[in-house]
N, C-alpha and C positions, 0 to 999 in steps of 0.2 A: 402293684397298684391295681385296685379293682375299679370297675367302670359302673357308672350309674345308668340304669335302664331308663327308657322313655317314661315309665310310670313312677320313677323316683326311687325305686328299690335298687339295691346294689347287686351287681353280677359278681359272684365269688371267683370267677375265672379272671386271669390277667387280661387287660384290654390290649387291643392290637397295637395302639400307638406306643405303649410302654415296651412291648416286646420288640417292636421294630427299633426303638432307641437302644435297647439292650444289645440287639444283634449288631448294631453299628459300633458299639463300644467294645466288642469282643476282641481278644488278642489276634494279631495278624499272624496267621499260620497258613501253610499250603492248603489246609482243609477249609479254614474259614474264608480264604480267598477264592475258593472254587465256586463257580456259578451254581453248582448243585446244592451248596450250603445256604444259599439265599432263601429268605422267607418267600414263599410263592407269591404272596400278595404285594411284596415289595420288590419283586424281580421284574423290571420292565422288559427285559429281553424275553422272558418267559411269557409275559402277558401279551406281547406283540407277535407271538408265534401264530402261524396259520391255524393250528388246531384250536386256538383259544378264541377264534372269531365269535362263536356263540356266546362266550362269556363277555366279550367286549360289547356285543350288541345289547346284552342285558344290562351292562353297566351304563351305557349311554341312555337307555330307557329309564333306568332307575334314578340316576343322578339328577337329571333335570326334573323328573317327576317329583322326587322327594323334596327338592329345594323349592319348587313352585308350591307344593303343598305346605311346607313349613312357612313360606312367605304369605300364605293365605289366599293364593290365587284360586278362584273357583271356576271362572269362565273367561274366555278371551274373544276379542274381535281381531281377526287375522287380516293383515294388509300385505298382499303380494304386489309386486310391480318392479319395473326396471331400475337397475342400479345406475344406468347411464343418464337418467333424466336429471338435469340440473335444477337448482332453485332459480326463481326469477332473478334475472340479472347475472346469473352465474355463468361459468365457463362450460360450454359443451365439450368437455375434455375427451369424450369417447368418439367424437366425430372423426371420420376418416376422409371426408370430402366436404365440399360446400353444401351439397344437398342435405347430408346428414346433420351438419351444423345448423342449418336452417330449421330442419324438422325438430331436432332436439331442443333448440332454443324455444321454439313455439310450444313444445311439450312441457315447458317449465310450468305451465298453468296446472298440470296434473300434480306437480310437487306441492303447489299452493293448496289445491283441493285436498290432497292427502293430509297435509298439515292441519287444515281446518277441520277435516272429518275426525282426525285423531283427537283434536282438542275437544270437539263436541262430545265425542264418545267418552273421553276421559272425564269430562265434567259430570256426565251421568254416572260413570263408574264411582266417582268420589261420593256420590249420594248413597252408594251401597258399601261404603267403607273401603273402596278401592279393591274389592274382592271380585266383583263381576265386571264383565265387558272390558277387561284389561287389554290394552293394545299389544299386539304381538306381531313382530316383523322378522325379516331375515337378518336384521342387525347391521346391514351394510349401508352403502350410500344410496343416493337417489330417492326413490319413493320410500324405501325402508327408513332412511334418515328422516324424511318428512313425517312419517308416522310416529317415530319415537320423539321427534321434536315437538309435534303437536301435543303429545301426552305431557311432555315436559312443560310446555306453555301453560297447561292446566294445573300443574303441580302434582301430577299423578305419576305413578310408576309405570314402566312399560318393559316388555320382554324383547330380547334380541336373540334369535337362534342362528348364530353364524355357522359356517362350515369351512373346513380346510379346503382351499383351492390351489391350483398350480401357481396362480398369481397372488400376490399379497392382498389380503383383505382383513383390515382391522375393524372392530366394532365401531359404529359411529358414536360420537361423544354424548348422544342423548339417551342411550340405553341405560336403564337403571343397572348399576354395576353388579348388584346382587342377583340380577335376573339376566345377566349376559352369559350365554352358554356357547360352547363350541362343540361341533360334531365332526366325526369322521364319516359316519354312515348317513347318506341321504335318506334312506328308508326310515331310520329312527327319527331323524329331524322332521320328516313329513308327519310321522305319527304325533309328535309333540305339537305341530301346527294344528292338527285337526281334532285331537281327542277332547279338547276343552272348548272348541270354537262354537260360539253362538251365531256368528256371521262370518262370511268370507268376502272381502273386498279385493278386487283385482284391477289394478291400474295397468296402463300400457307397459309392455315389457317384451323381452325376447324369449329365447328357448326355455330358460328357467321358469319364467312366468307362465308360459304356455303349458309346460309340464305340470306345474302346480294347479293350473286351471283344469286340465283334463283329468288329472288324478282325482280332484275333488268331484268333478262331474261324474266320473265313473263310479265312485263310491256311493254317491247319492242315487244315481240312476239304478244301480244294482241293489239298492236297499241295504248296503253294508254301513251306511252312515245316515243319520237322521237328516231329513230335509230341512235345511236352514237357509236363511237369506244368502244368495250367491249373487253379488252385485258387481257388474262390470262397469267401471268408470270410463266414460268416453265412447258413446255409441258410434261416433264417426270412425274412430280408430278400429274398434272391434268388428263392426259390420263390414269393414273393408278387409280385415285380416282373416276373418273366419266367417264363412257363410253357413250358419247353422240351418237356415231355411233350406238351403240346397241339400244338406245331409238328410233332412226330413223328407224332402221331395223325392230324393233318390231312394229312400227306404232303409238306409243304414242306421237311422235312429227313428224312434216313434215320433209322430207329429207332436205329441204333448211333451216330448223331452225338451223342446225349446222353451217350455215354461219353467224349466229348472233355473234359468238365468233371468236376470233383470238388468236392463241398462239404466245407468244413472249418469248425470253429468256434474252434479254439485254435491258438496258435503251435506248440505241440508236435505237434499233429496234422498241421499243414502241413509241418513239417520232416520228420516221419516219412514222409510221402508222397514228398517229394523224395528223401530218403535211399533209400527203397525203389526208386524209379525208376532211380537211378544206382548202386544197390548200394553205398552208402556205409556202412561199418561203424558 
């Protein structure tokens, strides 16, 4: 069985799907049962070998990239933030004591702002056919769920970039199924977050959120990434957790490096900053 190329012409060689099916139907013999006889691309034990790590890295980069391109996604607005932040009126399930329960319950306002921001952004995205300013989250609960949910409120598609973790993490129900991806490598996942981003919004969160913030800051500061709006939701939270002014005063960053970030407190304020940067009417 021949395969059709992307340009509509036929490939005279047998396609990989058909050959894999043929291999599965072959007679059972000591030779065909040997791992050596398996087709390399259909041999999961082989693909998971340590020596194949470069191939797996490439596959994770290729798969999501090709599927996003086929879906017509041209640019994204990335939303980072804590998985532990509940929706208003929700259970602060991650709290380990009364103080954490109180803080997380109060932080539910960020869930609502994230949802509102994603809705506003997605409404604008739909005016571009849903190809530009597509909401992209980590696909999990908390702020990530709020982002995908806001896009869903607007009737727009949204992306979820999940990752395998020691504890179970399923994609939230608001991610567009065709744009719900799963990763093994944090590095490749981060690349997919940033290579299409027109803006980065960062809500209160923990180590993972901090990692994503500083990764983005470093790339922009060093000129390895275009300077785009980098918006920190919740000035009260961020100014307490990270003293950027102290870093500049000490001399470990330049005084103007603090201009790489902008604090916002509402969804409307964040969208206005993005619209002003790109001169969106």
